[in-house]
C-alpha positions in Angstrom: 27.1 -9.3 44.3 29.6 -6.6 45.3 33.2 -7.5 44.6 35.7 -6.8 47.4 39.1 -5.4 46.3 42.0 -7.6 47.4 43.8 -4.4 48.5 41.3 -2.2 50.3 42.2 1.4 50.8 44.1 2.2 54.0 42.4 4.0 56.9 43.5 7.4 58.0 45.3 5.8 61.0 47.3 3.5 58.7 48.2 6.4 56.4 49.4 8.4 59.4 51.5 5.5 60.6 53.1 5.1 57.2 53.8 8.9 57.1 55.5 8.7 60.5 57.5 5.6 59.5 58.5 7.4 56.3 59.8 10.4 58.3 61.7 8.1 60.6 63.4 6.3 57.8 64.1 9.2 55.5 67.6 9.8 56.9 68.5 6.2 56.2 66.9 6.4 52.7 69.0 9.5 51.9 72.2 7.9 53.2 71.6 4.9 50.9 70.5 7.0 47.9 66.9 5.8 48.2 64.2 8.0 46.9 60.6 8.1 47.9 58.6 5.6 45.9 55.7 6.7 43.7 54.0 3.4 44.1 50.7 2.7 45.8 50.4 3.1 49.6 50.2 -0.6 50.0 53.5 -1.2 48.2 55.0 1.8 50.0 54.0 0.3 53.3 55.6 -3.1 52.5 58.9 -1.4 51.4 59.1 0.8 54.5 58.3 -2.0 57.0 60.8 -4.4 55.4 63.4 -1.6 55.4 62.7 -0.9 59.1 63.1 -4.5 60.0 66.4 -4.8 58.1 68.1 -1.6 59.0 66.7 -0.3 62.3 66.1 -1.6 65.7 63.6 0.3 67.8 63.3 -0.3 71.5 61.1 1.4 74.1 62.6 1.0 77.5 60.0 2.4 79.8 60.2 1.4 83.4 57.2 1.9 85.7 58.5 0.2 88.8 57.5 1.9 92.0 59.9 3.9 94.2 58.0 3.0 97.3 56.0 -0.2 97.8 53.6 -0.4 100.7 51.8 -3.5 102.2 48.9 -3.0 104.6 45.4 -4.5 104.7 43.9 -1.3 106.1 42.5 1.1 103.4 42.9 4.1 105.7 46.6 3.5 106.0 47.0 3.7 102.2 45.3 7.1 102.3 47.7 8.1 105.1 50.7 7.1 103.0 49.4 9.0 100.0 49.1 12.1 102.0 52.4 11.5 103.8 54.5 11.2 100.6 52.6 13.8 98.6 52.1 16.5 101.2 54.1 15.9 104.4 57.6 14.7 103.4 60.2 17.0 101.9 61.4 15.0 98.9 62.2 18.0 96.7 65.9 17.1 96.5 64.9 13.6 95.2 61.8 14.4 93.2 61.8 18.0 92.0 58.3 17.2 90.6 56.4 15.3 93.3 54.3 13.7 90.6 57.3 11.7 89.6 57.2 9.7 92.8 55.6 6.3 92.1 53.8 4.6 95.1 52.6 1.0 94.9 49.8 0.0 97.3 49.6 -3.7 98.2 47.0 -5.1 100.6 48.9 -8.2 101.6 52.5 -9.5 102.0 51.8 -11.9 99.1 51.0 -9.0 96.7 54.0 -7.1 97.9 56.4 -10.0 97.2 54.8 -10.5 93.8 55.3 -6.8 93.1 58.9 -6.8 94.1 59.6 -10.0 92.2 58.5 -8.3 89.0 60.8 -5.4 89.7 63.7 -7.9 90.2 62.9 -9.3 86.8 62.9 -5.7 85.4 66.5 -5.3 86.7 66.1 -1.5 86.9 67.9 0.8 89.3 64.9 2.5 90.6 65.2 3.8 94.2 63.5 1.4 96.5 61.7 1.6 99.8 59.4 -1.0 101.3 57.0 -0.3 104.2 55.0 -3.2 105.5 52.5 -3.7 108.3 52.8 -6.8 110.5 49.3 -8.3 110.8 47.7 -8.4 107.4 45.0 -11.0 107.9 44.4 -14.6 108.9 46.4 -17.1 107.0 48.3 -14.3 105.3 52.0 -13.5 105.4 52.8 -11.2 108.3 55.3 -8.4 108.0 58.3 -10.5 109.3 57.6 -13.3 106.9 57.1 -10.8 104.1 60.5 -9.3 104.8 62.2 -12.7 104.7 60.6 -13.5 101.4 61.6 -10.2 99.9 65.2 -10.9 100.8 64.8 -14.4 99.3 63.7 -13.0 95.9 66.7 -10.7 95.9 65.4 -7.3 97.2 68.3 -5.3 98.7 66.5 -2.0 99.4 65.3 -0.7 102.7 62.5 -2.5 104.5 60.5 -0.7 107.2 58.2 -2.7 109.5 55.6 -0.2 110.6 53.2 -1.9 113.1 51.2 -1.5 116.3 52.8 -4.6 117.8 55.4 -4.1 120.4 59.0 -5.3 120.0 58.5 -7.8 122.8 55.5 -9.3 121.1 57.4 -9.7 117.8 60.3 -11.3 119.6 57.9 -13.8 121.2 56.4 -14.7 117.8 59.8 -14.8 116.0 62.8 -16.0 118.0 65.2 -14.7 115.3 63.6 -11.2 115.2 66.5 -9.4 116.9 68.9 -11.2 114.5 66.8 -10.0 111.6 67.2 -6.4 112.8 71.0 -6.8 113.3 71.5 -8.4 109.9 69.3 -5.8 108.2 66.7 -8.2 107.0 64.4 -5.6 108.5 66.1 -2.2 108.6 63.8 -0.3 110.9 60.9 -1.0 113.3 58.4 1.8 113.4 55.6 2.3 116.0 52.4 3.0 114.1 51.1 5.1 116.9 54.1 7.6 116.8 53.2 9.5 113.6 55.9 12.2 114.2 58.7 9.7 114.7 57.5 7.6 111.8 57.5 10.6 109.5 61.1 11.4 110.5 62.3 7.9 110.0 60.6 7.6 106.5 62.1 10.9 105.5 65.6 9.8 106.5 65.2 6.5 104.8 64.2 8.2 101.5 67.2 10.5 101.7 69.5 7.6 102.6 68.2 5.5 99.6 68.9 8.5 97.3 72.3 9.7 98.7 73.9 6.4 99.2 72.7 5.0 95.9 70.8 2.1 97.3 69.0 2.1 93.9 72.3 1.0 92.3 72.6 -2.0 94.6 68.9 -3.0 94.3 68.8 -6.4 93.1 70.1 -7.6 89.9 69.1 -10.9 88.3 70.9 -13.8 89.7 72.1 -12.2 92.9 
């Protein structure tokens, strides 16, 4: 029967990892008069890992929160927004590389609220703009309800309600709609049918979010 060694040889990946960690720690080793060990890779690895845990603290702080979050149950609208932000809007002063702009597509108000809630937890200062449709399906949150919930979870960025419904209809469905506009629960109402005006408003809102530093007032935990 073949006997298995209690310390099997390391794979190439492990050896490369050890080499990388060794390079990372070499300044600390030199500063403390430590020399490279001539021991086996297994013992070397143990020494390096213990030293790393005792003398260094590595942290990757990578935020992938979206700059613009969109809620609409119509697939076509998401294609429209992709084209709008990538090709039609002039965001060069905000994003010199247009590939840096992060869009989040949500297909319901519930998904949008969940998305924004996660960004609240992140606590980052990423520029924020939310665009939501009004009617997103039976027994689903509509755009007005979504806006209220976004404010409840602490979102302080711009909210655009882009819909085909008329203002009079929205007022009939929501008695406090005008008050919501006045108090900036909803910042802007955009007619979906007026593409030119909608583009201008979204362009202005992106510039406003950047210039006035709305990203710096976007929710912090506990507010």
